[in-house]
N, C-alpha and C positions, 0 to 999 in steps of 0.2 A: 584355424580362425573361424568366430561366429562372423555375422554380419557385419559387427561392429567395430568403427575404426580401430586401427592399431593405437593412438592415442587416448581415445576413449575407454577403450579394454584398461591400457594401464594403469588410466585414472580411476576406474572402479573397481579394477581388483585390487590397487594399494588402498583407495579406502574402506573396502572392504576387510583389508587385514590391518586396518589402524586400530591402534587399542581403544576403546571408551571407558577405560578408568581412570583419564586425567582428573583430580582433583580441583575445585573451585578455583585456589590460588593460583595453581598451574593456569588454569584456562585463562584467568587473570591477566597474567602475565604475556599470554599471548595477545590478547587484548589490546595491550596497552604498547605492545610492539608493533602490531600494527597501526594504532593511532600515530604513534612516533614517525612510522616509515612513512605515512601519508602527508604528516608535517613536513619533514623533511624533504619530500618531492614534490611538493603542492606549485611550486612554479611550472616543470616542469609539466605534469598533470594535466593544470589547469588549461595551456597551452595547447597541449594536444588535444581536451575536449573542445575548447574553443574551435581550431579546425574542423572537427568533425560532424557537430552537432549546432554550428551557427550559434549558439549561446552566448550571450555575454559574459566578459570577466567577473564582474561583480557577482552576478548568479553563482557562476562556479565558482569561486571561492568561496562564497557562501554557503555551497553545498557540500564541498569539500571538509569545509570546516564543519559541517553538521555530523558528517560521516566519519570523521575521526573523534567527534565529542560522543557520539552514539555508543563507539566500541569503551572509548574510558568508563560511559557512565554503567555500559554493562559489566565491566571489570570491576565498579565501584560496589555493585549490587551483590557482587559475585562473591566477593571479600567481606563483606556485612553479611551473609548469609540470606539477603533478603528473596532470592530468588528458589530455596531449596524445596520448597513447600512439604516440609516435615512437619508430621501430625503423630501424637503418640497417645496412645490410649491403654492406660498401664491394666493392670489385671483388676477385675474388680466382683468378686464374690457376691456382692451386692445390688448387680446388674438389672435393668428393670424384667428385661426377657430370659434370666438365667444368668448364671456364672459367665464374667465376660476372659476372655482371656488376654494376654499381653500382646495388641498389635498397635506395629508400628509401620508409617508406610514414607515412603520417599519416591524419590523419580530417578529416572535410570535415560542414557540417552537414547532416542530412538532409533538410532542407527544412521549412515550413510546419506546424504540431505542432498538432492537433486535441485538449485537453485536457477532459474530462470531469470536472468537480466533483462530490466527495462531498457527501453529506448530513451525516454523524457529526463530519466534522471541519471547521468553516466557517471557521479559517483554514488548517492543515497541508493537510490536501487539499481545498483548494476553490482560489478564483480565483485568489490568491498561492502556494499550494503545491508541494508537494516536486516536482511533473511540470511544473508552471509554470516555477520557476525551475533545473531540469536542463535544460531545452530551451532558454532562455533563456542558461544558462550555455553549452550549446552551441553557439552564434548562431544559434538557427532562431527565426523570428517563431513566435508563438503567438495562437492564436486559443482562448479560452474558452469551454465551451458550461456557464452557471452552472447550478448547482441550484435550484430550486423551492422547497426548503425553508428558504432563507434570502436571498429576493431583494433586500431591501433592504442588508443585510451585503454582496452580491456588486456590485451597484452601486459600494458606497461604495468597496469596497477597489481594485476598477477605476481609480477616480478617482486614488486613492492610487499605483497602479502607474502609469499612465498619463503621471501629474503628474512624477514620480519619473525616468521613463525620459524624459520631452522634456527635464528640467532637467538630468539626464547626458549630452544628447547623441545617444539612442539614435535610429536612422533612424523613418522615418514608417512603418506597417506593423507594427510588431513585436511590438503587442501590439493584442488587442481582445478584446470579450464578446460571446458572443449566446446567447439565450434562446430554450426552446422546444423540447420533445422530437422535434417533426416536423422543426425548422431542425437539430439536431443530427444525425440521422440522416441527409441530406441531406447535410448536411457532410463524413459520414464517407465518402459517395459523391463527393464533389470532385475531379476531380485534380489540384486544385492542391496538396489537404493530402496530406503524403507519411508523416506516421506519424497513430497516435491511441493517445493515454495514458487510461485510465477506469479508476474505483474505484467499484465498486457492488454492484448482485446479481449473482447468476449467471444469472439469467435475462434481464434487461437488457444483461447484458454480451456473453452471448453470442449475442445479436440482433445487438448491430454489430460484433461480429466477423466473424458471418457476411458483414455488409454490407461490410465492410472485406477482406476476402479474396474474396468474389467482383466485385469490380470487373473492370474490364480491364484496369487495372492495381493488381494487389492490393496494398494496403500495409501495414507490420506494423501488428498490434494489440496494445498492450501493455495487459491488463488484470487488473486486480487482483478477486477474484471473493469466491465465498463460503472459510470455512475451519474448520471443528470443533475444529482446535487441539488434540489427545489430549494426557494428561497420563496419566504411570503414575505411579503410588505404590509405591514395591517392598517387598515383604514386610519387610527389614531397615529400610528406611525409615519405615516405619508404626512400629515397633516405637522408633526410635531417637526421632524427629521428631513425635508426631503431632498434639499442639497446636497447633503450630507449621504445619504443612501446613493442617490444618484453618483456623486463622484467614487463612493465606496466601490458601487458597482462596475464601475467602467475599469476601475483600477484592476478588481477581482477577474473580471472574465478576457480579460488581455494579458494577465499575468504570464509572463514567459509562453506567448504565442498564444495564450487559449488550450496551452500542452500541459496541465496541470489535471489527476485523476480525479480534484477536489473542483476543478473549475464550475460554476454557477450556471447549471445549462438551461435551467427553467426557473424564471422568476414573475410568480404570479405580484401582478400591483393591480391598485384600485381604480387609478386611470393611467389608461397606458400613455394616450395623446400628451398628459404632461408632462410624464415620464420624462420620456424621447423629446419633450422641447430645453429640458435640461441638460440631455445628454453630449456629452461630445467623446465621440469615440476617436480615442487615442491609435497611431498607427502602432504596428507589432513588428517584433524582428523576424525574419524569415523562419520558416519551418525543422524541425530537427534535419530531414532531407526531401528531397524531390519527390519519392514514394507517399509518405508524410503530407505531404502539401497536395500532391495532385489528387490524394483520397478526402482532404479536408473538403475540399472546391467541391468535389463532384458528388460528395455527402450532404455539402449545405445547396447546391444546386438541386437534386432531389428532394430534399424536403422541402427548399421554398416555393418549390413548385406546387405542393399537395396545395389540396382546396382546402380553404381557411385559414390559411395561413399566408403572411405578407410580409416585404422587405420593407422594414421601417427606419434602418439606419445604417451608413455602410461609413467607416474609417478611409484613412488613405491606405491606399495597395499600392503591389508592382509587379511585373514576372518573377521577384526575387523574395517578395514579403507578401503576405496573404492580407485583403483586407480582413478588418473584423466588422462584425457582421451581426445584426440584432433583427430579428423577425417577430412578428406579434400574429398573436390570435388570440381567442376569449375561452372560456371555461369553457362554456356551451359548447361550441367546436370540437375543446378537447373531449369533452363525453361523449361528443358522436366518434371521435376518432381519435385514441389514444397513441394512435401514434407521434401524433403529433408533438408528445413529448417524453415520448419510451426510447425515440429514435438517439442515438449517441453520436453528435457531429465533433470527432477529437480536433480540436482547434480552438479559434476566437470567436465563437457564433452563441447566443443564446436566443431562447426563445422567452418572451413578455407575454404571459397569458395574463387579460384582464378579466376581472371580477367584481360582482356587484354586490356580494354575500359573503364574510367569510364561511359560511357552510359549501358555497360553491369551491374555495379555494380547498378546503377539508376533501370535496368530493374529488377534486383532482389529483389531491396530495396520495391519493388511494390507488391513483392508475399510476401514476409514477415509477412503483416497483419499488424493488430496494434500492439503496443509496448509501455511499459512505458516509457522507452529509445529510444534513438538513438544518434551513436555516432561517429565523426569526428576524427579520426588520421592522420591531416595534419605537414605543416609548420609552425614554429615559429609565424611567421605575417600569416595574412590572406592567405590561400590557396587558389588558384589561380579556384582551381575544389569546392573551398565550397560551394558558391552562390547556387550552381545547385544543390549539397548534402544538404545543409538548407535546399533550398523550399521542396525537396522531404522527408527528415525526417521529418518535419513539420508537413507534412501531415498525417503521419503513426506514430508520437510517442508522448507523453508529455511533455517528458522533452529532449532538443537537446545540448549535450554536445560536446564540441573543446576541443582535445589533454589533458582532463584528462578520468577519466574511470568513467563509470557511476556506480559501487556497492558503498555503504554509500550515504545514505541519508538525508541530514541533514533538521532542521525541521527549518522554517523563513517563513514569510509573502509572500516570493513570489513563494516560493515552490511548485511546481506540480508533482503531483505523481498520474498518472491516464494514460488514451491514448484510442484508439480506439478499439473496439471488436477484438480477444480476451484478450487484455491487463484489460479491466473492463469491466461493463454494463454500466458505465454512465459515459461516455467521459469529458463531460461537468464539471466534478467534480476532487476533489483530495482527496485522504485520508491520504495524509500528507503535516503539515503545519497550518497555521492558517486558512486560506480559506477552510479547511475541516468544519470549522462548518457550513458552509453554506447548506450543506447536511441536518441539522436536524433544519434548519429554516424556516419559511414560510413566505413570505411576507401579509402585510395586509394593505390597505390603509385605511385612516381614511379622511370622505370629509367632509367639512361643520361642523364638528363638535365642538363645545363651547371648550375653552380652557381647565375648569374642568375635561370634561370628557377624554382628550386626557391621555395616556401613559405621562408619562413625559418623557418621550426624544423627545417628540415631542410638547411639551409647548413653549410656546415663541414665 
């Protein structure tokens, strides 16, 4: 036996043996069965999640509904052929560069996928989350490295998925879970794994990314990492909608105790004092676990102790629940010390950056680095400053938002949840929405192949 634990070895061996030829309608059946299983066990799973994560019941019920919805959405798209990526170039003797042969392109499963579950979304980004569902939709066997923050929920969810897949006729080896930090790292390096998906910290994700690309046979590593998600409140937007903007901000940066990857961590405002005067910082529920709570308090202390930054507002807190905190600085201070806006504090904390001219805000945006989202809070009609900000934000973020807040990521065909480093390790991809399937599909072109030898979707 190798260094890998027996359970991990069994999971990887089974995934390696699993066939990769399931038709779209078969995969759709798998995904509907998973969704039905999650819905049937929702009460039990939500209770388990609440006991392990401190998240409120309403949030968890919404999340499990989202999780079963996305599974059915992928099933719907598989059945209509919307995710196949089929392109056919018929033979053309008059082609501009000379006669063109018949070429037909489709996509095939990349192979077994290793998924690292996240802590902050125990359903939507965990065992049966978007990475798992999009990989299964692609026809890839999946091995999930569960998160230690909710072990009992992970085991219970895995059993729901296993039973659902078996009842739907899925082959052996198409789904399994493993546990343990060392087992996950070893699995990343296993030659039977052909792609890795990760949601978590920048430090942990970068370490695993380095393992994936340093293999003898490097494999794609799709990591969603840190993001400060900048927001710019424009001067005219502040004049027109101050109360609405402040109230929206208060709800957004404290949502889920600030443990959303899309939490607005840097907010540029034309008048910091007036902003804070309107702000009522709410109480938040306990963090996911003690380790995350302690890390939040430590990171917040280190950031607030830096020169050029002040504590402006603090919400109610206790030993069990952290205090949501608003820090303040200026654009000139950020230009002198970019770490003021690039340091991620995972939890309910945000840095307000005062600026006097939109050109200052644009300069700060250039320093923020890659982000999952970037947001404009402007006038109801298109703000006069919006064009320049939209251009700048599209350079640094995967999703640009206008007069809404970035927390909450719907699952749809057009959704983009990704961005330049350090938001992700693969900025051309998304981990949310139906386009997430393309991470786990490999294009193959067939040239001059008789119809009988072509995959069914390329015939005719």
